[in-house]
N, C-alpha and C positions, 0 to 999 in steps of 0.2 A: 504495499499500500503506499504510496506517495504521502509525502510530509503533508500536503497540503490539505488532502484528503484525512487522514489523522488527524490532522489539528480542526478539521470540519465537524469528525465525529468525537472528538471531545468535547468541543463546546456544543454540540447539540445534544450530546448525555447530558451534560451538566443541567443545559435549561429544561429539558422534560424532564429530569430530577427534581429541581425545582417547581415545574410547570405542575407536578406530580404533588407534589407537598401542598401546594395552594390548593390543587384539589380535594386530596384529602381532606384539610382544613373546612373548604366550602360543604363538601360532603356531609361532614359533622354539624357543621351549621344548618342544612335541610334538615338532617334526621331529629334534630333534638329541638328544633324550632315545629315540629311533628307536619311538617310539608312533606312528608314521604309520599303521600297517595295525593297530594294536591292538583297532581295531571291523572286522571284515571287511566289513562291510555297510555300506550307504548308504539313509536319513537315520538309520536304526535300527543300535543295537548290540548285533550277536548275536540280533537282531530286538526289543530291548526300545528303549523311548523312553529311558530314560537306560542303565544295563548293568545285568549281573547282578551280585545282590549277597549273595543268598542259594544253598546248596550246592545246593538242585535246580535252582537257574536254571542256575549254573554247569555241572552236569554237561550241562543241556540243550544249552548254549552249546558245551560240548567235545563232546557227540554231534551237533549243527548243524554244526561246523566242524570236522571232525578233524584238517585242516592247519592250521590256526591257533588252536592252545590259548589259552584265556583266561588273560588277564595282568590281574587288576585294579588293579595301580598304575599299568598304562599305558591301559586302556580308559577310564578315568575321564576321564584329561586327554584324550584325544580326542573324546569328547562333550561333555566341557564348554565345548571348543573350539568344536565345532557351534554350542551353546545359545548361545554368546557371538557367532559369525556371523551368528546369526539375530536376535538383539537388533541388532546393529549393522546388518541388512538391515530391521527396522524403522523404527528411527532415519531411515535414508536413505530410505527411502518415506516417510516424516512430512515430510523436507524438500523431497523432490519434489513432493509434493502441494502445499504454501504457496507453492512457486517456482512452481508454474501454475495458483495457485489466479486465477478471473476467467479463464483462458486456456482455454476450453471446447477446443478441441483437445489442448491439452498435457495438459489435466487427465485426459480418456479417454484418451490414452497413455498417461499413468502408472498410472492404475487397470487399464486393459486389461494392463500390461504384467504389476504384480503378481497377477492374475487367472490369468494364464496360463502365471507360473512356480509358483503353486501348483498348477494342473491338472497340469503338467508332471510334479512334485514325485508327485504324487499317481498318474499313469499310471505312474513308473516303480517306485513300490514295487509298483505291481501285475503289472510285467514287461512292460508295453506300451515299449518303449526308444525304439522308432523316434517315435512320436505323443509321446510325451514329448520327445524331440531335438528335434521340428515345433515344440512350443509353447513350449521354451526358447528357439528362436531367436527366434520371432514376441515373447518377453517382453525380449528383448535391442533387438530392432529396434523396438519402438515407442517406448521412453524415448530412444532415440536421435537419429532420427529428430525425436523433437519437439523434443529438446535444439538441434538444427541449428537448426531451422524458429523455435524461442522467440524472438520479437522483445522481447527483453531484457537489461539487461546483463549482462556475463560471467557473476557469480556466479549468477544463477540457472540460467541454462544448466549449470554445472558442477554443480548440485544434482541435475538431472532426469540430467544425463549420469551422474552417480555410481550412479543406480539401474541403469541397464544394465551399467555395470561390476561393481557388486556382483552381479547376477545372473548376468554368465558368470564370476566369482570363484567362485560356487556351484556351478557347472558342472564348473568347474576343481578346485575341493574333491571332487566326485563322481569326475570321473574319476582323481585323485590314490590315490583307494582303488581302485576297479575294475580301473584299469590297472597296481596293481602298481607303485606308486612310479615309475612311467616317468619319467624324469629330465627331461625336456622339458614336462612336464605339470607338475613338481613344482615348477621352476622358474619356469614361467607363474602358479603360485598365489602364490608370494613376489612377482613381480612384481605380480600383480594386488592383493595387499594391499597392496602399497606405493602403487598408485595410488588405490586407494580411499582410504588415509592422506591421499594428497598432493592430491586432487581436494577434501577434504573440508576440509583445514586451510587450502587456499589460497581456498576461498568462505569460512573461517571467518575468515580475514585481512583478505580484500574485505569482508565485512558489517561489520568493526570499525573499517572507516575507514583501514586502513595504506595509506597510500599517499601520493603529494608532489603539494601543490597547482599544481606547472606541471611543466614538460617538462625542469628542470635535468640529470636523472638519465637519460634518453631513452637516452644512449649506453653507459651501463653494460647497459641491457635484454639487447642481443643477446649481452654477454661472459655475463651469468647464464645465458640461456638455453642457451648452449654448455655451461656448465659442470653443469648438470641434465642435459642428454643424456648429457656425459661420465661423469656419477654412477649414472646409470639403466641406463648400457651397464654400469659395474662391478659393479653390485648384481646382474646378469644374471649376470655372468661368478662372482660370490660364489655366487649360485643353483645354478649349473651345477656348480660346485666339491661345494657341501655337498650335492645332488643324486646325483653320482657316489661321493660319499664317498671325496672325493680332497684335504681338509683336511690328511691327514696324509699324504700323498704322499710329500714329503720327510723324513719323519721327524719327531721332537720332539728338543727339548734341543737341546746345543752340534752345530753341524755343519749345522741343521736351515734357519736362515735367518745370512747372506743366502744360502749357498751351499745347496743341495739334495742331501741325501742325503751331505753332506760333501763334495760336487762342486760348481765353476763351470759344468759341462756334462753331467748325467746323462743318461743314457737317456731321450729321449722317442719320442712316436707322437703329432702333433698331429694327424693324418689320424685317427687310431682314437679319439681325445679328443674330438672334437667333431662325433661322427656324431650329428645330432639325431633323427631318427628311427628307431628298431630295433624289433624283431619286438612282435606283442603278445601276451599269454598267458607273458611271462617275467618272473619275479619279481626285481626291483631291488633288493631290500634288501638291502642290504650292498654295493651294486655287483657290477656286472659285467664291468668295465674290468683289464686286467692294469698291473703297476705304471708301466710306459712311458707308459701313456695317461694316467693318474690325473698322474705328474708334468707332464706337459705343460700338462695343465688348472690345477693350483698353482700353476706356472710363467706361463703367462698371467694368471692370476688376480693374480698377482704386479706382472707387468710394467704390466696397466690400474693398478694403484694407484700405481705409480708416475708415471704418467702424471697422473691424475685427483690425486694430492700435488701436484705441479708444478703444475698449473693451477691449481688451488684455492688452493693458498698463495699463489701471482701474485694471482690474484682478489680475495681477503681484503685483501692489501696495496692493490690499485687502489681496492678499495671503500672501504676507512677513508680513504684518501687524497683522496677525492672528498668526504668530510664524512658519510660514513654510517656512523661508528665503530664503533656497536654492534653491525652486520651485518657488517663484515669481522672482528670479534674475533669473535661469535659462530661465523662459517665458522673461520675459524684454531681455536678451541678444540675445537670437533665433530671437525674433521681430524685435529685433532692427537691426542686421544683415542680415535678410531676407527682409525689409524695402530698406536698401541700395544695396542690391542685386538686387530689380526690378527695382531703380532707375539706375542703374549702366547697366544694360541690355539696358534701353530705349536710354539713356545718350552716352553710349558709342557702340551703333551698335549692339546689340547681337551677345556679342563674346561667342562663345561655352562654356569654362570653366565658366563663369559667369551665364549664364543660365544654366546649370546640375548645379552648387553650389546652383541656386536658387531652384529649384527641390530638394534636397538633402537638404537644410535648412527649406522647408516646412515640410518635415519629420522629421527633429530633433524637429521642434515648437509644432506639433501634440504629439510628443513624450513627451514634457515636459511638455504638455496639460494630457497626460495619467498617467504619473508618479506622477503630483499633483493628479488628480481625485484617483489614488490607494492609495494615503496617505490619501486621506478623508473616504476609505473603513475600516471595520473589518477587522482584520485576519482572515485567513481562517484555518479551522482546518482539518489536515491533518488526 
Protein backbone atom coordinates (compact mmCIF):
# COMPACT_ATOMS: atom_id res chain seq x y z
CA UNK A 1 0.00 0.00 0.00
CA UNK A 2 1.34 3.45 -0.93
CA UNK A 3 2.13 5.99 1.83
CA UNK A 4 -0.72 8.20 0.57
CA UNK A 5 -3.27 5.38 0.78
CA UNK A 6 -2.05 4.43 4.23
CA UNK A 7 -2.39 8.04 5.39
CA UNK A 8 -5.95 8.16 4.07
CA UNK A 9 -6.75 4.90 5.85
CA UNK A 10 -5.36 6.19 9.14
CA UNK A 11 -7.36 9.41 9.09
CA UNK A 12 -10.51 7.70 7.86
CA UNK A 13 -10.29 5.09 10.63
CA UNK A 14 -9.79 7.84 13.21
CA UNK A 15 -12.72 9.88 11.90
CA UNK A 16 -14.96 6.81 11.79
CA UNK A 17 -14.03 5.92 15.39
CA UNK A 18 -14.81 9.44 16.65
CA UNK A 19 -18.06 9.42 14.66
CA UNK A 20 -18.99 6.02 16.15
CA UNK A 21 -18.39 7.37 19.66
CA UNK A 22 -20.72 10.29 18.94
CA UNK A 23 -23.30 7.86 17.59
CA UNK A 24 -23.10 5.74 20.76
CA UNK A 25 -23.76 8.89 22.80
CA UNK A 26 -26.65 10.01 20.61
CA UNK A 27 -28.13 6.51 20.58
CA UNK A 28 -28.07 6.50 24.39
CA UNK A 29 -29.79 9.90 24.38
CA UNK A 30 -32.52 8.56 22.07
CA UNK A 31 -33.07 5.42 24.18
CA UNK A 32 -33.01 7.19 27.54
CA UNK A 33 -35.39 9.92 26.38
CA UNK A 34 -37.91 7.15 25.53
CA UNK A 35 -37.77 7.93 21.80
CA UNK A 36 -36.96 4.39 20.65
CA UNK A 37 -40.46 3.81 19.27
CA UNK A 38 -41.14 7.39 18.19
CA UNK A 39 -40.96 6.20 14.56
CA UNK A 40 -43.12 3.04 14.51
CA UNK A 41 -41.89 1.92 11.08
CA UNK A 42 -38.40 1.26 9.69
CA UNK A 43 -36.36 2.66 7.94
CA UNK A 44 -38.89 5.42 7.26
CA UNK A 45 -40.60 7.46 9.95
CA UNK A 46 -44.40 7.38 9.57
CA UNK A 47 -43.76 6.51 5.94
CA UNK A 48 -41.48 9.51 5.30
CA UNK A 49 -37.77 9.72 4.65
CA UNK A 50 -37.41 12.38 7.36
CA UNK A 51 -40.37 12.81 9.73
CA UNK A 52 -43.79 14.52 9.53
CA UNK A 53 -43.42 18.27 9.92
CA UNK A 54 -46.61 19.84 8.51
CA UNK A 55 -50.15 19.56 9.85
CA UNK A 56 -51.39 17.47 6.94
CA UNK A 57 -48.47 15.04 7.25
CA UNK A 58 -49.00 14.76 11.01
CA UNK A 59 -52.72 14.03 10.53
CA UNK A 60 -51.87 11.34 7.97
CA UNK A 61 -49.29 9.82 10.35
CA UNK A 62 -51.78 9.66 13.23
CA UNK A 63 -54.37 8.04 10.97
CA UNK A 64 -51.88 5.46 9.67
CA UNK A 65 -50.57 4.57 13.16
CA UNK A 66 -53.45 5.20 15.60
CA UNK A 67 -51.69 3.20 18.34
CA UNK A 68 -48.61 5.41 18.13
CA UNK A 69 -49.58 9.11 18.04
CA UNK A 70 -46.93 11.33 16.47
CA UNK A 71 -44.61 13.14 18.89
CA UNK A 72 -42.46 15.68 17.04
CA UNK A 73 -39.96 16.20 19.86
CA UNK A 74 -39.13 12.47 19.84
CA UNK A 75 -39.50 11.44 16.18
CA UNK A 76 -36.69 13.67 14.93
CA UNK A 77 -34.30 12.12 17.44
CA UNK A 78 -34.95 8.59 16.23
CA UNK A 79 -34.75 9.45 12.53
CA UNK A 80 -31.63 11.59 12.91
CA UNK A 81 -30.08 8.66 14.76
CA UNK A 82 -30.85 6.47 11.74
CA UNK A 83 -29.30 9.02 9.37
CA UNK A 84 -26.16 9.14 11.49
CA UNK A 85 -26.01 5.34 11.60
CA UNK A 86 -26.29 5.25 7.81
CA UNK A 87 -23.45 7.76 7.52
CA UNK A 88 -21.27 5.60 9.75
CA UNK A 89 -22.16 2.63 7.55
CA UNK A 90 -20.81 4.48 4.52
CA UNK A 91 -17.59 5.32 6.38
CA UNK A 92 -17.12 1.69 7.37
CA UNK A 93 -17.79 0.58 3.79
CA UNK A 94 -15.07 2.95 2.55
CA UNK A 95 -12.66 1.54 5.14
CA UNK A 96 -13.47 -2.02 4.08
CA UNK A 97 -13.01 -1.16 0.39
CA UNK A 98 -9.60 0.40 1.03
CA UNK A 99 -8.56 -2.50 3.28
CA UNK A 100 -9.56 -5.01 0.60
CA UNK A 101 -8.07 -3.07 -2.30
CA UNK A 102 -6.02 -5.24 -4.68
CA UNK A 103 -7.40 -8.33 -2.94
CA UNK A 104 -9.94 -9.42 -5.51
CA UNK A 105 -11.80 -11.91 -3.34
CA UNK A 106 -12.04 -9.51 -0.41
CA UNK A 107 -13.11 -6.63 -2.62
CA UNK A 108 -15.88 -8.71 -4.20
CA UNK A 109 -17.08 -9.83 -0.76
CA UNK A 110 -17.20 -6.24 0.50
CA UNK A 111 -19.06 -4.95 -2.55
CA UNK A 112 -21.36 -7.98 -2.51
CA UNK A 113 -22.15 -7.47 1.17
CA UNK A 114 -23.03 -3.82 0.58
CA UNK A 115 -25.25 -4.67 -2.41
CA UNK A 116 -27.06 -7.46 -0.56
CA UNK A 117 -27.64 -5.15 2.41
CA UNK A 118 -29.15 -2.44 0.19
CA UNK A 119 -31.35 -4.94 -1.63
CA UNK A 120 -32.45 -6.42 1.69
CA UNK A 121 -33.64 -3.03 2.92
CA UNK A 122 -35.57 -2.51 -0.31
CA UNK A 123 -37.27 -5.89 -0.02
CA UNK A 124 -38.11 -5.25 3.62
CA UNK A 125 -39.87 -2.01 2.71
CA UNK A 126 -41.91 -3.96 0.14
CA UNK A 127 -42.96 -6.49 2.78
CA UNK A 128 -40.75 -9.34 1.52
CA UNK A 129 -39.40 -10.11 4.98
CA UNK A 130 -38.17 -13.65 4.30
CA UNK A 131 -36.12 -12.68 1.27
CA UNK A 132 -34.94 -9.56 3.07
CA UNK A 133 -33.64 -11.66 5.97
CA UNK A 134 -31.89 -14.06 3.59
CA UNK A 135 -30.11 -11.20 1.84
CA UNK A 136 -29.16 -9.64 5.16
CA UNK A 137 -27.61 -12.94 6.28
CA UNK A 138 -25.57 -13.04 3.06
CA UNK A 139 -24.59 -9.40 3.54
CA UNK A 140 -23.17 -10.24 6.97
CA UNK A 141 -21.54 -13.53 5.98
CA UNK A 142 -19.59 -12.22 2.97
CA UNK A 143 -17.42 -9.62 4.75
CA UNK A 144 -17.19 -11.85 7.82
CA UNK A 145 -15.59 -14.72 5.90
CA UNK A 146 -13.52 -12.27 3.87
CA UNK A 147 -12.08 -10.81 7.07
CA UNK A 148 -11.18 -14.28 8.33
CA UNK A 149 -9.42 -15.20 5.08
CA UNK A 150 -7.73 -11.84 4.48
CA UNK A 151 -3.94 -12.32 4.42
CA UNK A 152 -3.05 -8.92 5.86
CA UNK A 153 -2.24 -7.57 9.35
CA UNK A 154 -4.98 -7.43 11.97
CA UNK A 155 -6.02 -3.79 11.46
CA UNK A 156 -7.01 -4.52 7.85
CA UNK A 157 -9.04 -7.52 8.98
CA UNK A 158 -10.81 -5.35 11.55
CA UNK A 159 -11.90 -2.85 8.88
CA UNK A 160 -13.56 -5.62 6.87
CA UNK A 161 -15.02 -7.24 9.98
CA UNK A 162 -16.52 -3.89 11.02
CA UNK A 163 -18.65 -3.95 7.88
CA UNK A 164 -20.24 -7.26 8.90
CA UNK A 165 -20.82 -5.93 12.42
CA UNK A 166 -22.47 -2.71 11.31
CA UNK A 167 -24.80 -4.54 8.91
CA UNK A 168 -25.90 -6.77 11.79
CA UNK A 169 -26.21 -3.64 13.93
CA UNK A 170 -28.62 -2.21 11.35
CA UNK A 171 -30.74 -5.36 11.65
CA UNK A 172 -30.76 -4.98 15.43
CA UNK A 173 -31.95 -1.40 14.97
CA UNK A 174 -34.79 -2.67 12.78
CA UNK A 175 -35.72 -5.38 15.30
CA UNK A 176 -35.67 -2.82 18.12
CA UNK A 177 -38.61 -1.12 16.41
CA UNK A 178 -40.43 -4.12 14.93
CA UNK A 179 -40.17 -6.20 18.13
CA UNK A 180 -41.30 -3.26 20.28
CA UNK A 181 -38.17 -2.69 22.38
CA UNK A 182 -37.66 -6.36 23.20
CA UNK A 183 -35.01 -6.21 25.99
CA UNK A 184 -32.59 -8.76 24.51
CA UNK A 185 -32.64 -6.86 21.20
CA UNK A 186 -32.18 -3.47 22.88
CA UNK A 187 -29.25 -4.86 24.87
CA UNK A 188 -27.80 -6.40 21.69
CA UNK A 189 -28.16 -3.07 19.89
CA UNK A 190 -26.15 -1.35 22.63
CA UNK A 191 -23.46 -4.03 22.49
CA UNK A 192 -23.39 -3.78 18.68
CA UNK A 193 -22.80 -0.05 18.89
CA UNK A 194 -20.02 -0.54 21.42
CA UNK A 195 -18.50 -3.31 19.27
CA UNK A 196 -18.51 -1.08 16.19
CA UNK A 197 -16.83 1.71 18.14
CA UNK A 198 -14.30 -0.70 19.65
CA UNK A 199 -13.33 -2.21 16.30
CA UNK A 200 -12.91 1.18 14.64
CA UNK A 201 -11.03 2.63 17.61
CA UNK A 202 -8.63 -0.33 17.77
CA UNK A 203 -8.02 -0.17 14.02
CA UNK A 204 -7.32 3.57 14.30
CA UNK A 205 -4.88 2.95 17.15
CA UNK A 206 -3.01 0.29 15.19
CA UNK A 207 -2.87 2.35 12.00
CA UNK A 208 -1.59 5.30 14.05
CA UNK A 209 1.32 3.19 15.24
CA UNK A 210 0.28 2.87 18.90
CA UNK A 211 2.34 -0.17 19.78
CA UNK A 212 5.55 -1.35 21.43
CA UNK A 213 8.90 -1.81 19.77
CA UNK A 214 9.33 -5.19 21.45
CA UNK A 215 7.55 -7.70 23.67
CA UNK A 216 8.42 -6.04 27.00
CA UNK A 217 4.72 -5.62 27.90
CA UNK A 218 3.53 -8.98 26.56
CA UNK A 219 2.65 -10.23 30.05
CA UNK A 220 0.13 -7.39 30.40
CA UNK A 221 -1.70 -8.39 27.25
CA UNK A 222 -3.74 -11.19 28.84
CA UNK A 223 -4.55 -9.09 31.90
CA UNK A 224 -5.87 -6.24 29.74
CA UNK A 225 -7.84 -8.69 27.60
CA UNK A 226 -9.51 -10.04 30.76
CA UNK A 227 -10.35 -6.47 31.69
CA UNK A 228 -11.98 -5.92 28.29
CA UNK A 229 -14.08 -9.08 28.72
CA UNK A 230 -15.20 -8.06 32.22
CA UNK A 231 -16.09 -4.56 31.04
CA UNK A 232 -18.09 -5.87 28.08
CA UNK A 233 -20.04 -8.15 30.43
CA UNK A 234 -20.75 -5.17 32.66
CA UNK A 235 -21.87 -3.07 29.68
CA UNK A 236 -24.21 -5.91 28.76
CA UNK A 237 -25.59 -5.86 32.31
CA UNK A 238 -26.06 -2.12 32.03
CA UNK A 239 -27.89 -2.58 28.74
CA UNK A 240 -30.13 -5.22 30.32
CA UNK A 241 -30.83 -2.87 33.22
CA UNK A 242 -31.78 -0.05 30.88
CA UNK A 243 -33.81 -2.24 28.51
CA UNK A 244 -35.91 -3.53 31.42
CA UNK A 245 -36.34 -0.07 32.95
CA UNK A 246 -34.62 -1.24 36.13
CA UNK A 247 -32.27 1.70 36.63
CA UNK A 248 -34.40 3.08 39.48
CA UNK A 249 -35.63 -0.27 40.80
CA UNK A 250 -33.87 0.45 44.09
CA UNK A 251 -35.42 3.90 44.31
CA UNK A 252 -33.50 7.16 44.30
CA UNK A 253 -32.21 9.60 46.85
CA UNK A 254 -31.21 8.57 50.39
CA UNK A 255 -31.58 4.83 50.91
CA UNK A 256 -31.09 3.97 47.23
CA UNK A 257 -27.31 3.46 47.44
CA UNK A 258 -25.52 1.40 48.61
CA UNK A 259 -28.76 -0.05 49.96
CA UNK A 260 -31.69 -0.94 47.72
CA UNK A 261 -35.10 0.43 48.70
CA UNK A 262 -33.59 1.23 52.07
CA UNK A 263 -32.68 -2.42 52.67
CA UNK A 264 -29.55 -4.52 52.34
CA UNK A 265 -31.56 -7.53 51.17
CA UNK A 266 -34.75 -6.36 49.41
CA UNK A 267 -37.18 -8.82 47.74
CA UNK A 268 -35.61 -10.04 44.48
CA UNK A 269 -36.44 -12.46 41.69
CA UNK A 270 -33.27 -13.22 39.74
CA UNK A 271 -34.84 -16.06 37.78
CA UNK A 272 -37.58 -13.87 36.33
CA UNK A 273 -35.24 -10.90 35.93
CA UNK A 274 -32.89 -12.73 33.59
CA UNK A 275 -35.27 -14.47 31.21
CA UNK A 276 -33.69 -13.43 27.92
CA UNK A 277 -36.41 -14.46 25.49
CA UNK A 278 -40.05 -13.62 26.06
CA UNK A 279 -43.08 -13.51 23.79
CA UNK A 280 -43.20 -11.67 20.47
CA UNK A 281 -45.89 -9.04 20.03
CA UNK A 282 -45.59 -7.65 23.56
CA UNK A 283 -44.85 -3.93 23.84
CA UNK A 284 -41.90 -3.71 26.23
CA UNK A 285 -41.88 0.09 26.42
CA UNK A 286 -41.84 1.01 30.09
CA UNK A 287 -40.95 -2.57 31.07
CA UNK A 288 -43.08 -5.60 31.93
CA UNK A 289 -41.28 -6.99 34.99
CA UNK A 290 -42.42 -6.63 38.58
CA UNK A 291 -40.36 -4.75 41.15
CA UNK A 292 -38.66 -7.85 42.57
CA UNK A 293 -37.30 -8.85 39.14
CA UNK A 294 -36.15 -5.30 38.39
CA UNK A 295 -34.46 -5.05 41.78
CA UNK A 296 -32.59 -8.29 41.02
CA UNK A 297 -31.32 -6.79 37.75
CA UNK A 298 -30.21 -3.59 39.48
CA UNK A 299 -28.40 -5.49 42.23
CA UNK A 300 -26.66 -7.73 39.66
CA UNK A 301 -25.51 -4.61 37.83
CA UNK A 302 -24.10 -3.19 41.07
CA UNK A 303 -22.28 -6.43 41.93
CA UNK A 304 -20.83 -6.51 38.43
CA UNK A 305 -19.71 -2.91 38.83
CA UNK A 306 -17.93 -3.83 42.07
CA UNK A 307 -16.06 -6.67 40.36
CA UNK A 308 -15.06 -4.47 37.43
CA UNK A 309 -14.03 -1.62 39.74
CA UNK A 310 -11.75 -3.87 41.79
CA UNK A 311 -10.15 -5.54 38.78
CA UNK A 312 -9.65 -2.44 36.65
CA UNK A 313 -8.46 -0.47 39.67
CA UNK A 314 -5.80 -3.11 40.25
CA UNK A 315 -5.02 -3.24 36.53
CA UNK A 316 -4.51 0.52 36.36
CA UNK A 317 -1.95 0.32 39.16
CA UNK A 318 -0.24 -2.69 37.59
CA UNK A 319 -0.11 -0.95 34.20
CA UNK A 320 1.36 2.25 35.65
CA UNK A 321 4.03 0.34 37.55
CA UNK A 322 5.07 -1.43 34.35
CA UNK A 323 5.95 1.90 32.73
CA UNK A 324 2.66 2.66 30.97
CA UNK A 325 1.77 5.49 33.33
CA UNK A 326 -0.46 7.39 30.91
CA UNK A 327 -2.49 4.26 30.17
CA UNK A 328 -2.81 3.40 33.86
CA UNK A 329 -3.90 6.93 34.75
CA UNK A 330 -6.41 7.01 31.89
CA UNK A 331 -7.99 3.73 33.04
CA UNK A 332 -8.18 5.00 36.63
CA UNK A 333 -9.76 8.35 35.69
CA UNK A 334 -12.34 6.81 33.35
CA UNK A 335 -13.16 4.15 35.94
CA UNK A 336 -13.63 6.71 38.71
CA UNK A 337 -15.79 8.89 36.48
CA UNK A 338 -17.95 5.94 35.47
CA UNK A 339 -18.55 4.87 39.07
CA UNK A 340 -19.47 8.41 40.11
CA UNK A 341 -21.89 8.72 37.20
CA UNK A 342 -23.48 5.39 38.07
CA UNK A 343 -24.03 6.45 41.69
CA UNK A 344 -25.34 9.85 40.53
CA UNK A 345 -27.84 8.12 38.25
CA UNK A 346 -29.36 6.32 41.21
CA UNK A 347 -29.12 9.10 43.76
CA UNK A 348 -30.51 11.90 41.57
CA UNK A 349 -33.21 9.87 39.81
CA UNK A 350 -31.62 9.16 36.41
CA UNK A 351 -31.11 12.67 34.96
CA UNK A 352 -30.95 12.41 31.17
CA UNK A 353 -27.58 14.17 30.89
CA UNK A 354 -25.99 11.98 33.57
CA UNK A 355 -27.46 8.75 32.16
CA UNK A 356 -26.25 9.63 28.66
CA UNK A 357 -22.79 10.48 29.98
CA UNK A 358 -22.76 7.11 31.80
CA UNK A 359 -22.96 5.40 28.38
CA UNK A 360 -20.31 7.67 26.89
CA UNK A 361 -17.81 7.16 29.70
CA UNK A 362 -18.35 3.39 29.42
CA UNK A 363 -17.19 3.72 25.80
CA UNK A 364 -14.23 5.86 26.90
CA UNK A 365 -13.27 3.31 29.55
CA UNK A 366 -13.38 0.62 26.87
CA UNK A 367 -11.16 2.83 24.70
CA UNK A 368 -8.56 3.21 27.46
CA UNK A 369 -8.35 -0.58 27.72
CA UNK A 370 -8.05 -0.92 23.94
CA UNK A 371 -5.30 1.72 23.86
CA UNK A 372 -3.47 -0.16 26.60
CA UNK A 373 -3.93 -3.41 24.69
CA UNK A 374 -2.50 -1.76 21.58
CA UNK A 375 0.54 -0.64 23.61
CA UNK A 376 1.27 -4.28 24.45
CA UNK A 377 1.26 -5.31 20.77
CA UNK A 378 4.25 -5.12 18.43
CA UNK A 379 4.19 -2.57 15.61
CA UNK A 380 2.64 -3.65 12.34
CA UNK A 381 4.70 -3.71 9.19
CA UNK A 382 2.86 -1.90 6.40
